[in-house]
C-alpha positions as CSV (number, residue, x, y, z in Angstrom):
1,X,31.4,53.9,8.8
2,X,30.9,50.8,6.6
3,X,31.7,50.7,2.9
4,X,28.0,50.6,2.1
5,X,27.3,53.7,4.1
6,X,30.2,55.5,2.4
7,X,29.1,54.5,-1.0
8,X,25.5,55.6,-0.5
9,X,26.4,59.3,0.2
10,X,38.8,47.8,-9.3
11,X,42.6,34.3,-13.8
12,X,44.7,34.1,-15.3
13,X,43.6,30.9,-15.9
14,X,46.0,28.9,-17.9
15,X,43.3,28.1,-20.4
16,X,41.9,24.7,-19.7
17,X,41.4,22.3,-22.6
18,X,37.6,22.5,-22.2
19,X,37.7,26.3,-22.6
20,X,40.1,26.2,-25.5
21,X,38.0,23.7,-27.3
22,X,34.8,25.6,-26.7
23,X,36.4,28.8,-27.8
24,X,37.8,27.3,-31.0
25,X,34.4,26.0,-31.9
26,X,33.0,29.5,-31.5
27,X,35.6,31.5,-33.5
28,X,37.5,28.8,-35.4
29,X,36.9,30.4,-38.8
30,X,38.0,33.9,-37.7
31,X,41.0,32.7,-35.7
32,X,42.3,30.4,-38.4
33,X,42.1,33.1,-41.1
34,X,43.6,35.8,-38.9
35,X,46.4,33.7,-37.5
36,X,47.4,32.7,-41.0
37,X,47.8,36.2,-42.2
38,X,48.5,38.2,-39.0
39,X,50.0,36.0,-36.4
40,X,46.9,36.6,-34.2
41,X,47.7,35.9,-30.6
42,X,50.4,33.4,-31.4
43,X,53.4,33.1,-29.2
44,X,56.1,30.7,-30.2
45,X,57.4,32.4,-33.4
46,X,61.2,32.6,-33.4
47,X,62.8,36.0,-33.6
48,X,64.2,36.8,-37.0
49,X,65.9,40.1,-36.4
50,X,68.1,41.7,-33.8
51,X,67.0,44.6,-31.7
52,X,67.6,47.7,-33.7
53,X,70.3,50.2,-32.8
54,X,68.0,53.2,-32.3
55,X,68.6,55.0,-29.0
56,X,66.3,54.0,-26.1
57,X,63.7,56.6,-25.1
58,X,64.7,58.6,-22.0
59,X,62.3,61.6,-22.2
60,X,58.5,61.9,-22.3
61,X,58.7,62.8,-26.0
62,X,60.9,59.8,-26.6
63,X,58.5,57.5,-24.9
64,X,55.6,59.0,-26.9
65,X,57.4,58.2,-30.1
66,X,58.2,54.7,-28.8
67,X,54.6,54.1,-27.9
68,X,53.4,55.5,-31.2
69,X,55.6,53.0,-33.0
70,X,54.3,50.2,-30.9
71,X,50.6,51.1,-31.4
72,X,51.1,51.5,-35.1
73,X,52.4,47.9,-35.3
74,X,49.6,46.7,-33.0
75,X,47.0,48.3,-35.3
76,X,48.5,46.7,-38.4
77,X,48.5,43.3,-36.8
78,X,45.4,43.3,-34.6
79,X,42.7,45.7,-36.0
80,X,40.9,43.0,-37.9
81,X,40.6,40.9,-34.7
82,X,38.5,43.6,-33.0
83,X,35.7,43.2,-35.4
84,X,35.7,39.4,-35.7
85,X,36.1,37.9,-32.2
86,X,34.9,38.3,-28.7
87,X,38.2,37.2,-27.2
88,X,39.4,39.1,-24.2
89,X,42.8,39.7,-25.8
90,X,41.1,41.8,-28.5
91,X,39.3,43.8,-25.9
92,X,42.5,44.4,-24.0
93,X,44.6,45.3,-27.1
94,X,41.9,47.8,-28.2
95,X,41.9,49.2,-24.6
96,X,45.7,49.7,-24.8
97,X,45.2,51.6,-28.1
98,X,42.6,53.8,-26.4
99,X,44.9,54.4,-23.5
100,X,47.6,55.5,-25.9
101,X,45.2,58.0,-27.6
102,X,44.1,59.3,-24.2
103,X,47.6,59.8,-23.0
104,X,49.2,61.2,-26.2
105,X,46.3,63.3,-27.6
106,X,46.4,61.2,-30.8
107,X,43.1,60.3,-32.4
108,X,44.6,58.2,-35.2
109,X,42.8,55.0,-34.3
110,X,39.2,56.2,-33.6
111,X,38.1,54.2,-36.6
112,X,39.1,51.0,-34.7
113,X,36.4,51.9,-32.1
114,X,33.6,52.7,-34.5
115,X,34.3,49.7,-36.8
116,X,34.4,47.4,-33.8
117,X,31.2,48.7,-32.3
118,X,29.4,48.6,-35.6
119,X,30.6,45.1,-36.5
120,X,29.4,43.6,-33.3
121,X,26.1,45.4,-33.5
122,X,25.5,43.6,-36.8
123,X,26.4,40.2,-35.3
124,X,24.4,40.8,-32.1
125,X,26.5,41.7,-29.1
126,X,29.8,41.5,-27.3
127,X,28.8,38.8,-24.8
128,X,30.0,35.2,-25.0
129,X,30.2,32.2,-22.7
130,X,32.9,33.6,-20.4
131,X,32.2,36.4,-18.0
132,X,35.8,37.4,-17.8
133,X,35.8,38.2,-21.5
134,X,32.7,40.3,-20.9
135,X,34.4,42.2,-18.1
136,X,37.3,43.2,-20.4
137,X,34.8,44.5,-23.0
138,X,33.0,46.5,-20.4
139,X,36.2,48.2,-19.4
140,X,37.2,48.8,-23.1
141,X,33.9,50.5,-23.9
142,X,34.1,52.6,-20.8
143,X,37.5,53.8,-22.0
144,X,36.1,54.4,-25.4
145,X,33.3,56.6,-24.0
146,X,35.7,58.5,-21.8
147,X,37.9,59.2,-24.9
148,X,35.1,60.2,-27.3
149,X,32.0,61.1,-25.3
150,X,30.0,58.8,-27.6
151,X,27.0,57.7,-25.5
152,X,26.6,54.5,-27.6
153,X,29.9,53.2,-26.2
154,X,28.7,53.8,-22.6
155,X,25.4,52.1,-23.4
156,X,27.3,49.1,-24.8
157,X,29.4,48.9,-21.6
158,X,26.2,49.0,-19.5
159,X,24.6,46.3,-21.6
160,X,27.5,43.9,-21.3
161,X,27.7,44.6,-17.5
162,X,24.0,43.7,-17.1
163,X,24.7,40.4,-18.9
164,X,27.7,39.8,-16.6
165,X,25.6,40.2,-13.4
166,X,23.9,36.9,-14.4
167,X,27.2,35.2,-13.5
168,X,26.7,36.0,-9.8
169,X,25.8,32.8,-7.9
170,X,25.4,31.6,-4.3
171,X,28.1,29.1,-4.7
172,X,31.0,29.9,-2.4
173,X,28.8,32.6,-0.8
174,X,28.7,34.8,-4.0
175,X,31.0,36.1,-6.7
176,X,30.9,35.9,-10.4
177,X,31.7,32.5,-11.9
178,X,34.2,32.2,-14.7
179,X,31.8,31.2,-17.4
180,X,28.2,30.3,-18.1
181,X,29.1,26.6,-17.9
182,X,32.2,27.1,-15.7
183,X,31.4,27.3,-12.0
184,X,35.1,28.2,-11.1
185,X,35.3,31.4,-9.1
186,X,38.5,33.1,-10.0
187,X,40.2,36.4,-9.2
188,X,40.3,38.2,-12.5
189,X,36.6,37.9,-13.3
190,X,35.6,39.3,-10.0
191,X,38.3,42.0,-10.0
192,X,37.0,43.1,-13.4
193,X,33.4,43.1,-12.2
194,X,34.4,45.3,-9.2
195,X,36.2,47.9,-11.2
196,X,33.6,47.9,-14.0
197,X,30.8,48.5,-11.4
198,X,32.7,51.4,-9.8
199,X,33.5,53.1,-13.2
200,X,29.9,52.8,-14.3
201,X,28.8,54.2,-11.0
202,X,31.0,57.2,-11.6
203,X,29.5,57.7,-15.1
204,X,25.9,57.4,-14.0
205,X,24.5,60.4,-12.2
206,X,22.4,59.5,-9.1
207,X,23.4,55.9,-9.4
208,X,23.0,53.4,-6.5
209,X,22.8,50.1,-8.4
210,X,26.3,50.0,-9.7
211,X,27.7,51.2,-6.3
212,X,25.7,48.4,-4.6
213,X,27.2,45.8,-6.9
214,X,30.7,47.2,-6.2
215,X,30.2,47.0,-2.5
216,X,28.7,43.5,-2.7
217,X,31.6,42.3,-4.8
218,X,34.3,43.8,-2.6
219,X,32.7,42.3,0.5
220,X,32.8,38.9,-1.1
221,X,36.2,39.1,-2.7
222,X,37.9,40.5,0.4
223,X,36.6,37.5,2.4
224,X,37.3,34.9,-0.2
225,X,41.0,34.4,0.7
226,X,42.2,35.1,-2.9
227,X,44.1,38.1,-1.5
228,X,46.6,36.2,0.6
229,X,48.5,37.2,3.7
230,X,51.6,37.8,1.4
231,X,49.6,40.5,-0.3
232,X,49.6,38.6,-3.6
233,X,46.4,37.5,-5.3
234,X,46.1,33.8,-6.3
235,X,44.2,32.7,-9.4
236,X,41.1,31.4,-7.7
237,X,39.2,29.0,-5.4
238,X,39.1,25.2,-5.2
239,X,36.0,23.9,-3.6
240,X,35.4,27.4,-2.3
241,X,38.7,27.6,-0.5
242,X,41.7,29.7,-1.7
243,X,43.9,27.5,-4.0
244,X,47.2,28.6,-2.6
245,X,49.1,26.6,-5.1
246,X,47.6,28.5,-8.0
247,X,49.8,31.1,-9.8
248,X,50.1,34.7,-8.8
249,X,49.7,36.1,-12.3
250,X,50.6,39.8,-12.6
251,X,47.3,40.9,-14.1
252,X,45.5,39.6,-11.0
253,X,47.7,41.9,-8.9
254,X,47.3,44.8,-11.3
255,X,43.5,44.6,-11.8
256,X,43.0,44.5,-8.0
257,X,45.2,47.6,-7.6
258,X,43.2,49.5,-10.1
259,X,39.9,48.4,-8.6
260,X,41.0,49.5,-5.1
261,X,42.2,52.9,-6.3
262,X,38.7,53.4,-7.8
263,X,36.9,52.0,-4.8
264,X,38.9,54.3,-2.5
265,X,37.6,57.2,-4.7
266,X,34.0,56.0,-4.5
267,X,34.0,55.3,-0.7
268,X,36.6,57.8,0.6
269,X,38.2,54.9,2.5
270,X,41.9,55.5,2.2
271,X,42.8,52.2,3.8
272,X,42.0,50.7,0.4
273,X,44.9,52.6,-1.0
274,X,47.1,51.1,1.6
275,X,46.0,47.6,0.5
276,X,46.6,48.5,-3.1
277,X,50.1,49.7,-2.1
278,X,50.8,46.4,-0.3
279,X,49.9,44.4,-3.4
280,X,52.1,46.7,-5.6
281,X,55.1,46.3,-3.3
282,X,54.6,42.6,-3.0
283,X,55.1,42.4,-6.8
284,X,57.9,44.9,-7.0
285,X,59.8,43.3,-4.1
286,X,59.3,39.7,-5.3
287,X,62.4,37.9,-6.6
288,X,60.1,35.7,-8.7
289,X,57.9,38.4,-10.2
290,X,60.5,41.2,-10.4
291,X,63.9,39.7,-10.8
292,X,66.4,42.6,-11.1
293,X,63.5,45.0,-11.0
294,X,61.9,43.8,-14.2
295,X,58.4,42.3,-14.2
296,X,57.8,38.8,-15.4
297,X,55.2,36.1,-15.0
298,X,55.5,33.0,-12.7
299,X,56.1,30.7,-15.6
300,X,58.7,30.0,-18.3
301,X,58.3,32.8,-20.8
302,X,58.2,30.3,-23.7
303,X,55.5,28.1,-22.1
304,X,53.1,30.6,-20.6
305,X,50.4,30.2,-23.3
306,X,48.8,32.8,-25.4
307,X,47.3,34.9,-22.5
308,X,50.2,35.6,-20.2
309,X,52.2,37.8,-22.5
310,X,49.5,40.5,-22.0
311,X,49.5,40.4,-18.3
312,X,52.5,42.5,-17.5
313,X,51.1,45.5,-19.3
314,X,47.9,45.3,-17.4
315,X,49.8,45.4,-14.2
316,X,51.7,48.4,-15.3
317,X,48.6,50.3,-16.4
318,X,47.1,49.8,-13.0
319,X,50.3,50.6,-11.1
320,X,50.3,53.9,-13.0
321,X,46.7,54.6,-11.6
322,X,48.0,54.0,-8.1
323,X,51.0,56.3,-8.7
324,X,48.8,59.0,-10.2
325,X,46.7,58.8,-7.0
326,X,49.3,58.6,-4.3
327,X,52.7,59.4,-5.9
328,X,55.8,57.7,-4.8
329,X,59.3,57.7,-6.3
330,X,59.5,53.9,-6.0
331,X,56.5,53.4,-8.3
332,X,57.8,56.0,-10.7
333,X,61.2,54.4,-10.9
334,X,59.7,50.9,-11.4
335,X,57.5,52.0,-14.2
336,X,60.4,53.8,-16.0
337,X,62.8,51.0,-15.5
338,X,60.4,48.5,-17.1
339,X,59.6,50.8,-20.0
340,X,63.3,51.3,-20.8
341,X,63.9,47.5,-20.5
342,X,61.1,46.5,-23.0
343,X,62.4,49.0,-25.5
344,X,66.1,48.2,-25.1
345,X,66.1,44.4,-24.6
346,X,62.8,43.0,-25.9
347,X,62.4,44.6,-29.3
348,X,63.0,43.9,-32.9
349,X,62.2,47.0,-34.9
350,X,58.8,48.0,-33.7
351,X,57.8,44.4,-32.6
352,X,58.0,43.3,-29.0
353,X,58.5,39.9,-27.3
354,X,57.5,38.1,-24.2
355,X,60.6,38.7,-22.0
356,X,61.0,42.4,-21.0
357,X,64.5,41.7,-19.6
358,X,65.4,40.0,-22.9
359,X,66.2,38.3,-25.0
360,X,63.7,39.2,-27.7
361,X,61.7,36.1,-28.5
362,X,58.1,34.9,-29.1
363,X,56.5,38.1,-30.4
364,X,52.7,38.1,-30.4
365,X,49.9,40.6,-30.4
366,X,49.4,40.0,-26.7
367,X,53.1,40.8,-26.1
368,X,52.8,43.9,-28.4
369,X,49.8,45.2,-26.4
370,X,51.6,44.6,-23.2
371,X,54.6,46.6,-24.3
372,X,52.4,49.4,-25.5
373,X,50.8,49.5,-22.0
374,X,54.1,50.1,-20.2
375,X,55.4,52.6,-22.8
376,X,52.2,54.5,-22.5
377,X,52.7,55.0,-18.7
378,X,55.7,57.2,-19.6
379,X,53.9,59.6,-21.9
380,X,53.6,63.1,-20.4
381,X,50.2,64.5,-21.3
382,X,51.6,68.0,-20.8
383,X,49.8,71.0,-19.4
384,X,46.0,71.1,-19.6
385,X,44.5,73.0,-22.5
386,X,43.5,76.6,-21.7
């Protein structure tokens, strides 16, 4: 049975100069003001304090407390960004906050959701010139809806997704382009589109349209060559061919894992879980991506740019989705090992840096959100309410 039949019954891009310039033009006022006061998305700030001597968490309650400390610091430093920019980092940081609330039962940061939603309703919308940014906001508003049940958040996700579909072109046989003026077909934009479509299908009774988009995307992506024979995802295509020299950023691996877990649920095709597991093990077993069992990016931590510090947390969030679906002591141990490492070796007070295996350096909001992601994977939600 084909995927279509089953469904009927889840780049980095080292930001190019052109994109950075265009983005600065769009949000220069907000970014300048915020970075001056809050260190918004900055990376190369030297450490000023040693890691504190508090004991590392080793129990679910300990990790809950650690994640609570991380999210409180993230809120303090990043909340203003949610209402003033369309940047994907803001969407992902807000998504990490939602994940913490979902896992812990806390509702301390619901105001971040409502203020962000209302602020962007006043200015117009959450769409911008880059489809990958839109994909992150779709996912964040889906998470917000699942947490709160507020239909306005689901409506916002659907509206952004509709705008994102306009990025599908015939170039390279299909797929979503990186931006409105950027024909580059990359992995992350299309992985986001895949997962967003599946999640919206699940939340829309009687849906066929989102399911059709999901199948169309997976058929194209799986044939694109971006998922290589090594089971690692490269950044994107060059002249419609897989650019095998492009980096294997960890969030590309993670987002595909999450999308495949969701697609397996939608279609009933368990072979997709096998593929997701192959990607997970390719990362976990890689000396380059997991030296000594601790996740890192394929770049020098001090020269990865503003985006990469957030990638590791995205991988961990999605690895947890796979673990929740299929189990596996190896996944559980890997998640725990990295959560312990980030707390023990990459922390000053409640601030986290870019290198989970240490030393603590280059703290940023993206690094903070990434640390929150991995700490949240270790929160035990406890027994269901009666």
